[in-house]
Backbone bond lengths (Angstrom), bond angles and torsions (degrees), N, CA, C in turn:
res aa  C-N    CA-C-N  psi(-1)  N-CA   C-N-CA  omega(-1)  CA-C   N-CA-C  phi
1 X - - - 1.477 - - 1.526 109.78 -
2 X 1.352 118.39 132.45 1.455 122.68 -178.11 1.526 110.07 -86.42
3 X 1.341 115.43 116.53 1.456 120.11 -179.03 1.528 111.14 -100.40
4 X 1.315 117.03 7.45 1.456 121.33 179.87 1.529 110.35 -62.71
5 X 1.332 118.41 124.57 1.461 119.63 178.84 1.527 110.94 -67.14
6 X 1.312 115.87 154.75 1.462 120.59 -178.77 1.522 111.29 -80.84
7 X 1.326 115.13 137.95 1.462 122.53 174.82 1.517 107.83 -117.33
8 X 1.333 116.49 125.05 1.456 121.96 178.94 1.523 108.38 -110.40
9 X 1.327 116.01 126.84 1.463 121.12 178.19 1.523 109.16 -92.91
10 X 1.326 115.67 118.59 1.470 121.08 -178.77 1.519 109.86 -90.67
11 X 1.313 116.03 55.87 1.460 122.25 -179.88 1.515 108.42 -163.23
12 X 1.326 116.70 136.37 1.458 120.40 178.86 1.522 112.26 -97.70
13 X 1.325 117.01 16.13 1.463 120.36 179.69 1.526 110.23 -73.60
14 X 1.333 118.98 121.13 1.464 120.02 177.24 1.519 112.25 -64.69
15 X 1.320 117.49 -27.09 1.469 120.01 178.49 1.522 110.99 -66.56
16 X 1.316 116.90 -38.75 1.468 118.73 179.65 1.524 111.02 -68.04
17 X 1.310 116.75 -38.76 1.458 118.82 175.82 1.525 110.58 -62.31
18 X 1.317 117.88 -45.12 1.462 121.25 179.78 1.526 111.38 -60.61
19 X 1.325 116.70 -39.05 1.463 119.97 179.78 1.529 111.25 -68.19
20 X 1.330 117.01 -41.00 1.460 119.67 177.22 1.528 110.96 -62.06
21 X 1.326 116.16 -45.16 1.465 120.46 179.19 1.529 110.48 -61.49
22 X 1.321 116.33 -34.27 1.464 121.18 178.92 1.524 112.48 -56.43
23 X 1.343 116.70 -34.90 1.466 119.79 179.68 1.532 111.78 -102.58
24 X 1.327 116.17 18.74 1.459 120.01 172.31 1.505 116.02 87.96
25 X 1.334 117.76 15.92 1.462 121.14 -178.25 1.527 110.14 -109.97
26 X 1.314 117.17 122.21 1.462 122.48 176.08 1.519 109.02 -116.20
27 X 1.323 118.24 110.79 1.465 119.08 178.25 1.525 111.77 -58.86
28 X 1.316 114.86 144.41 1.465 120.60 174.70 1.523 110.14 -67.67
29 X 1.322 116.37 -33.84 1.464 121.82 -179.98 1.518 109.33 -155.53
30 X 1.321 115.42 157.95 1.463 122.47 175.11 1.520 107.04 -122.51
31 X 1.328 115.63 118.80 1.461 121.20 -178.22 1.521 107.08 -128.78
32 X 1.318 116.16 105.03 1.457 120.24 -177.19 1.523 111.11 -76.18
33 X 1.318 116.39 136.74 1.461 121.28 175.48 1.524 109.30 -78.13
34 X 1.316 115.67 155.91 1.464 121.81 178.05 1.520 107.98 -112.76
35 X 1.340 115.97 98.93 1.459 120.94 -173.67 1.523 111.33 -129.03
36 X 1.319 115.35 152.83 1.458 121.62 166.79 1.532 106.24 -83.96
37 X 1.330 117.35 114.12 1.458 121.13 -173.75 1.519 113.22 -92.99
38 X 1.317 117.97 9.10 1.464 120.93 178.65 1.531 109.54 -66.53
39 X 1.340 117.10 136.96 1.471 119.12 178.53 1.518 112.08 -67.30
40 X 1.316 115.20 149.43 1.446 120.86 175.04 1.532 109.56 -78.53
41 X 1.300 115.53 165.09 1.463 119.56 179.92 1.536 110.28 -60.91
42 X 1.329 115.70 129.96 1.472 124.09 179.29 1.528 113.60 66.26
43 X 1.319 118.05 12.71 1.469 120.89 179.06 1.523 109.69 -77.18
44 X 1.322 117.02 130.70 1.455 121.13 178.99 1.531 109.97 -79.42
45 X 1.333 117.75 162.35 1.468 119.84 178.52 1.529 113.38 -56.61
46 X 1.324 117.56 -42.47 1.461 119.73 -179.55 1.526 111.60 -68.08
47 X 1.331 116.97 -37.38 1.463 120.50 177.46 1.530 110.92 -65.23
48 X 1.317 116.63 -38.73 1.462 120.48 178.79 1.519 110.90 -63.73
49 X 1.335 116.94 -47.20 1.471 120.33 179.80 1.523 110.79 -59.72
50 X 1.309 116.67 -43.79 1.465 121.09 -179.14 1.528 111.57 -64.78
51 X 1.335 116.31 -44.94 1.471 120.07 -178.47 1.521 111.17 -63.54
52 X 1.327 116.73 -44.06 1.455 119.69 -177.68 1.526 112.00 -68.91
53 X 1.329 117.50 -38.95 1.467 119.72 178.25 1.529 110.65 -62.32
54 X 1.328 116.44 -44.43 1.465 120.27 178.94 1.528 111.28 -66.33
55 X 1.335 116.67 -37.93 1.460 119.99 -179.66 1.527 111.34 -67.39
56 X 1.324 117.20 -41.23 1.463 120.70 176.94 1.527 110.35 -60.38
57 X 1.325 115.42 -47.24 1.462 120.13 -179.26 1.525 110.62 -60.89
58 X 1.326 116.63 -45.66 1.462 120.56 -177.05 1.527 111.65 -65.59
59 X 1.334 116.55 -41.38 1.462 119.47 -178.99 1.522 111.07 -64.53
60 X 1.330 116.87 -43.23 1.459 120.24 -178.35 1.525 110.85 -74.34
61 X 1.318 118.08 -30.94 1.468 120.61 176.41 1.523 110.33 -59.25
62 X 1.332 117.34 -37.24 1.465 120.41 177.99 1.522 112.08 -67.29
63 X 1.344 116.83 -28.20 1.461 121.26 179.33 1.528 112.04 -84.56
64 X 1.330 116.31 -25.87 1.467 120.95 -175.58 1.522 109.79 -133.88
65 X 1.332 117.77 69.11 1.471 120.56 -178.48 1.526 111.35 -67.88
66 X 1.320 114.88 155.10 1.462 120.02 175.36 1.514 114.50 77.57
67 X 1.339 117.77 19.19 1.456 121.09 -179.96 1.527 109.75 -133.25
68 X 1.312 116.44 162.51 1.459 121.01 171.51 1.531 107.69 -73.69
69 X 1.330 115.95 130.55 1.455 120.78 -179.31 1.527 108.47 -119.73
70 X 1.327 116.02 134.53 1.459 121.72 178.75 1.524 109.04 -125.88
71 X 1.332 115.93 121.56 1.458 121.29 176.93 1.516 110.39 -122.75
72 X 1.322 117.30 154.21 1.456 120.75 179.42 1.514 110.30 -153.76
73 X 1.315 115.31 154.06 1.457 120.03 174.42 1.525 109.13 -148.30
74 X 1.334 115.65 139.87 1.460 121.97 -178.10 1.520 109.84 -116.91
75 X 1.329 115.45 133.60 1.459 122.27 179.48 1.525 108.56 -127.83
76 X 1.320 116.30 131.54 1.466 122.71 176.54 1.519 107.72 -105.47
77 X 1.336 116.17 134.00 1.463 118.97 -175.25 1.521 111.28 -144.46
78 X 1.314 114.82 143.72 1.460 122.65 169.11 1.521 105.92 -109.99
79 X 1.327 115.90 107.31 1.455 119.26 -170.69 1.519 108.79 64.95
80 X 1.321 117.17 -129.52 1.468 121.07 176.28 1.528 111.99 -92.72
81 X 1.317 116.54 -0.92 1.463 120.31 -177.99 1.528 110.08 -81.04
82 X 1.326 115.85 120.38 1.464 121.89 -178.93 1.524 108.77 -88.98
83 X 1.327 115.82 125.11 1.456 120.20 178.85 1.527 109.78 -86.15
84 X 1.315 117.62 143.21 1.462 120.67 -177.12 1.523 112.69 -82.48
85 X 1.327 115.45 176.06 1.459 122.14 161.68 1.523 104.34 -90.80
86 X 1.316 118.16 105.96 1.466 120.00 -169.64 1.525 112.86 -57.41
87 X 1.313 114.07 138.40 1.454 119.73 177.98 1.509 112.89 -92.62
88 X 1.352 116.01 -15.42 1.458 119.18 179.23 1.530 108.96 -153.43
89 X 1.325 114.90 174.20 1.461 121.38 -175.65 1.533 112.06 -62.02
90 X 1.324 116.62 -38.58 1.460 120.50 -179.41 1.530 111.08 -63.44
91 X 1.310 116.65 -42.74 1.463 120.32 179.20 1.527 110.44 -67.84
92 X 1.319 116.99 -37.75 1.469 120.57 176.60 1.521 110.74 -63.35
93 X 1.324 116.97 -39.24 1.465 120.48 177.91 1.530 110.97 -62.28
94 X 1.338 116.22 -40.67 1.466 119.39 178.49 1.519 111.09 -62.08
95 X 1.326 116.97 -38.50 1.462 120.49 177.39 1.532 110.82 -62.25
96 X 1.322 116.47 -48.17 1.464 120.59 -178.09 1.522 111.66 -65.93
97 X 1.334 116.49 -36.92 1.467 119.66 175.88 1.522 110.63 -61.05
98 X 1.322 116.05 -39.17 1.468 120.20 -179.42 1.524 111.31 -71.75
99 X 1.335 117.54 -36.82 1.464 121.24 -178.59 1.521 112.47 -77.11
100 X 1.312 117.41 -22.84 1.463 122.06 -175.67 1.522 112.29 -57.57
101 X 1.348 115.89 122.50 1.457 121.50 176.27 1.510 115.20 72.01
102 X 1.333 117.39 11.05 1.464 120.78 -176.90 1.531 111.50 -124.02
103 X 1.317 113.88 161.25 1.463 120.17 167.62 1.525 108.82 -90.58
104 X 1.316 114.87 146.60 1.458 119.01 175.69 1.532 109.05 -141.16
105 X 1.315 115.92 166.46 1.464 121.79 -179.01 1.522 110.11 -108.13
106 X 1.308 115.06 141.42 1.462 121.68 172.71 1.527 106.93 -118.27
107 X 1.320 116.12 112.80 1.460 122.62 179.26 1.524 109.03 -103.50
108 X 1.321 116.34 127.43 1.456 120.14 169.21 1.514 108.55 -123.86
109 X 1.322 115.78 125.59 1.463 121.13 172.87 1.521 107.74 -101.29
110 X 1.320 115.95 135.25 1.463 122.70 177.88 1.521 107.48 -118.22
111 X 1.321 116.63 123.88 1.467 121.80 179.92 1.522 109.25 -120.67
112 X 1.312 116.61 138.53 1.469 120.50 -178.82 1.511 110.12 -145.86
113 X 1.330 114.76 156.00 1.460 121.01 175.61 1.517 109.00 -146.56
114 X 1.332 115.61 149.88 1.466 122.26 177.18 1.525 109.03 -99.17
115 X 1.336 117.91 161.41 1.464 120.43 177.95 1.533 111.14 -55.58
116 X 1.305 116.06 118.42 1.454 120.81 178.72 1.512 113.82 67.47
117 X 1.325 117.63 10.01 1.450 120.71 -174.93 1.512 113.53 -108.30
118 X 1.335 116.14 -172.55 1.461 120.68 -179.06 1.527 111.10 -75.99
119 X 1.303 116.21 168.32 1.454 120.83 173.38 1.525 109.30 -105.38
120 X 1.304 115.41 146.27 1.457 122.11 -179.37 1.519 109.00 -131.09
121 X 1.333 116.56 150.20 1.460 120.14 178.76 1.534 108.82 -142.13
122 X 1.324 115.65 142.21 1.457 122.56 175.43 1.520 108.17 -128.49
123 X 1.324 116.35 140.95 1.457 121.90 177.84 1.519 108.68 -117.42
124 X 1.324 116.56 128.73 1.465 122.12 -179.32 1.524 108.71 -119.62
125 X 1.326 115.55 133.66 1.457 122.46 -177.80 1.529 108.75 -120.05
126 X 1.315 116.86 119.16 1.457 122.03 174.64 1.521 109.13 -114.78
127 X 1.317 116.12 148.22 1.464 121.84 179.08 1.519 108.72 -111.09
128 X 1.321 115.92 128.98 1.465 122.23 -179.44 1.520 108.53 -126.03
129 X 1.331 116.08 138.18 1.461 120.74 175.85 1.518 109.52 -120.87
130 X 1.316 115.58 129.43 1.466 122.09 175.72 1.530 109.92 -93.91
131 X 1.305 116.08 148.03 1.450 121.26 167.65 1.526 108.64 -65.55
132 X 1.323 116.69 166.96 1.454 119.18 174.67 1.528 108.12 -74.28
133 X 1.321 116.10 122.29 1.452 121.30 -174.18 1.521 111.69 -90.39
134 X 1.309 116.01 137.64 1.453 120.64 174.40 1.527 109.02 -83.81
135 X 1.324 118.26 159.32 1.466 119.66 175.53 1.523 112.35 -56.26
136 X 1.335 117.23 -36.48 1.453 120.29 178.53 1.515 112.57 -65.77
137 X 1.346 117.04 -37.94 1.465 120.53 178.37 1.524 110.84 -67.39
138 X 1.313 116.43 -38.72 1.463 119.73 178.50 1.523 110.11 -64.76
139 X 1.329 117.13 -44.95 1.465 120.10 178.17 1.532 110.74 -62.03
140 X 1.315 116.83 -41.57 1.472 121.89 178.64 1.522 110.71 -58.95
141 X 1.334 116.20 -42.09 1.459 119.13 -179.88 1.531 111.27 -72.04
142 X 1.302 116.93 -42.36 1.465 119.70 179.65 1.526 111.32 -61.43
143 X 1.321 116.80 -34.46 1.469 120.60 178.88 1.524 112.55 -63.82
144 X 1.339 116.60 -22.55 1.468 120.76 -178.05 1.524 112.36 -75.06
145 X 1.327 117.07 -20.95 1.478 123.21 -176.09 1.529 112.99 66.21
146 X 1.324 118.27 9.79 1.474 119.90 178.55 1.522 112.07 -65.22
147 X 1.303 117.04 -21.54 1.457 121.30 -176.10 1.525 113.12 -71.73
148 X 1.307 117.30 -17.21 1.460 120.55 -174.76 1.538 110.94 -64.87
149 X 1.332 115.65 125.79 1.451 121.04 177.87 1.513 115.22 75.30
150 X 1.341 117.33 8.82 1.464 120.68 -177.05 1.524 110.38 -104.05
151 X 1.317 117.17 131.86 1.459 121.43 175.15 1.527 108.86 -60.51
152 X 1.332 115.85 128.29 1.454 119.75 -178.59 1.512 113.95 81.89
153 X 1.331 118.10 -7.05 1.444 121.24 175.88 1.510 115.79 81.31
154 X 1.334 117.95 22.25 1.460 119.04 177.11 1.522 111.24 -153.14
155 X 1.341 115.05 160.63 1.469 122.41 175.42 1.519 107.71 -124.27
156 X 1.320 116.76 114.10 1.455 120.51 -176.00 1.525 112.10 -65.27
157 X 1.335 116.73 -26.25 1.462 120.64 -178.77 1.522 112.66 -80.09
158 X 1.339 116.84 -2.26 1.450 121.41 179.08 1.517 111.37 -112.09
159 X 1.322 115.91 -142.16 1.459 121.63 -176.49 1.522 113.22 -60.80
160 X 1.336 116.75 -29.79 1.463 120.02 -177.44 1.519 112.16 -66.13
161 X 1.338 117.46 -13.42 1.454 119.60 176.89 1.520 112.94 -57.44
162 X 1.317 117.53 -27.32 1.469 120.66 -179.85 1.525 112.42 -73.93
163 X 1.340 117.77 -13.72 1.456 121.45 179.88 1.528 112.75 -88.98
164 X 1.332 117.61 -14.40 1.468 121.52 -171.07 1.524 109.89 -84.03
165 X 1.314 116.36 114.02 1.465 120.07 178.35 1.521 112.42 -99.07
166 X 1.345 116.19 -11.32 1.468 119.87 -177.75 1.515 108.81 -157.56
167 X 1.327 115.87 138.67 1.468 120.82 174.19 1.517 108.04 -144.31
168 X 1.312 116.01 126.50 1.466 121.18 174.93 1.523 108.35 -119.93
169 X 1.335 114.96 122.35 1.459 119.40 179.53 1.511 111.73 117.41
170 X 1.317 116.14 -148.08 1.458 123.23 -172.81 1.531 111.30 -92.37
171 X 1.336 115.92 120.28 1.464 120.32 175.86 1.527 110.46 -64.18
172 X 1.342 117.16 -43.91 1.471 118.92 -178.74 1.524 111.39 -64.27
173 X 1.330 117.23 -27.10 1.460 120.80 174.39 1.525 110.44 -61.91
174 X 1.335 116.95 -42.21 1.463 120.99 -179.24 1.530 110.09 -67.72
175 X 1.330 117.21 -33.51 1.461 120.83 176.14 1.529 110.24 -67.37
176 X 1.348 116.92 -35.56 1.458 118.64 177.47 1.517 116.75 148.35
177 X 1.357 117.47 -6.98 1.458 119.00 179.97 1.525 109.43 -158.49
178 X 1.342 118.58 113.02 1.466 120.76 179.27 1.531 110.03 -72.14
179 X 1.327 116.57 109.60 1.460 120.45 -169.35 1.523 113.14 -69.15
180 X 1.312 118.09 -40.54 1.469 120.63 -179.41 1.529 110.24 -60.01
181 X 1.313 115.78 -49.73 1.467 119.99 -177.81 1.524 111.52 -68.67
182 X 1.327 117.45 -36.34 1.462 120.62 179.52 1.520 110.99 -64.74
183 X 1.331 116.63 -46.11 1.467 120.45 179.59 1.526 111.01 -62.45
184 X 1.328 117.10 -43.52 1.466 120.22 179.96 1.529 111.57 -65.75
185 X 1.321 115.99 -37.51 1.468 120.06 179.28 1.528 110.58 -63.34
186 X 1.330 116.90 -46.54 1.464 120.61 -179.69 1.532 111.20 -66.70
187 X 1.318 116.82 -41.15 1.470 119.82 178.59 1.516 110.73 -62.56
188 X 1.327 116.82 -39.54 1.461 120.52 179.13 1.512 113.18 -64.33
189 X 1.335 116.12 -25.06 1.462 120.88 178.03 1.526 112.30 -90.38
190 X 1.346 116.48 -1.82 1.458 119.84 177.29 1.510 115.44 99.76
191 X 1.334 118.31 6.50 1.459 119.44 178.35 1.530 109.12 -80.16
192 X 1.328 118.61 132.44 1.474 121.54 -174.70 1.533 112.43 -79.35
193 X 1.313 116.39 74.36 1.466 120.92 -176.33 1.513 111.71 -58.70
194 X 1.317 117.62 -45.91 1.461 121.31 -175.25 1.525 112.31 -71.04
195 X 1.329 117.28 -18.91 1.467 120.34 -179.70 1.517 112.21 -93.75
196 X 1.337 117.09 -2.19 1.452 120.90 -176.12 1.525 110.95 -84.40
197 X 1.313 115.28 146.80 1.455 122.04 174.75 1.518 107.31 -131.71
198 X 1.317 117.39 118.63 1.459 120.83 -176.50 1.515 111.26 -71.72
199 X 1.326 114.64 140.90 1.460 121.27 174.85 1.525 108.81 -93.01
200 X 1.314 116.16 -168.34 1.454 119.98 177.93 1.525 109.53 -64.27
201 X 1.372 118.52 132.78 1.462 120.76 -175.01 1.521 114.76 -55.99
202 X 1.322 119.58 -25.38 1.446 120.84 -176.44 1.518 114.82 -75.57
203 X 1.335 118.65 -1.92 1.462 121.41 -176.38 1.520 111.71 -69.68
204 X 1.332 117.74 -36.65 1.461 121.12 -174.82 1.522 111.39 -68.86
205 X 1.308 115.79 154.93 1.470 121.73 -178.69 1.531 109.59 -94.70
206 X 1.345 116.26 130.78 1.450 121.17 -178.15 1.526 111.12 -97.72
207 X 1.314 114.82 135.63 1.457 119.22 176.66 1.526 107.71 -143.20
208 X 1.313 116.24 132.20 1.456 120.51 172.19 1.512 114.48 89.19
209 X 1.336 117.79 176.25 1.461 123.76 -176.79 1.517 111.62 -77.80
210 X 1.338 115.19 166.90 1.456 121.26 176.01 1.521 108.91 -68.05
211 X 1.342 115.87 143.23 1.477 118.56 178.05 1.511 110.26 -142.18
């Protein structure tokens, strides 16, 4: 009989699922929250990431009571300016133009709760610096379509990895989920991280858009 408690991932991001599986965690289910992700007035990038991660967790907890719930949200920012998930090529180009030759911050907030237990949240901040991009390099990247659905308009684990000249902090955080902090958060809530063995990634149920 399997006594492993259920873990529900409150995010439809395939990258987050892949990262969890990487450390041996297979969610029992994936239930994406339906939220307006627009920042509030005067909200900082870190505050936005934290609020959205907690909101995702809380919304899915109401749909799946009595289970471990894990939510996360990633925000890319240059200073206090929050970069979008580009909706089209022109918006993606604006993101890359802004990131070119600059350092930027990638904030991921991870929120979790245990069945009937308290909620916990961790915020991780990584610093990434891009080389100065030529117009040809930007066009080359835009042609890949990797920017679609990505905060800041890029995926460090893909072609954009060649643009990164400096990274301080957690690489997995920049991908979308800081693994060290996530594992510690779940263990602190009583989830048996070290006893988990991930199954085939396709087992979980997908609902909702990428986030």
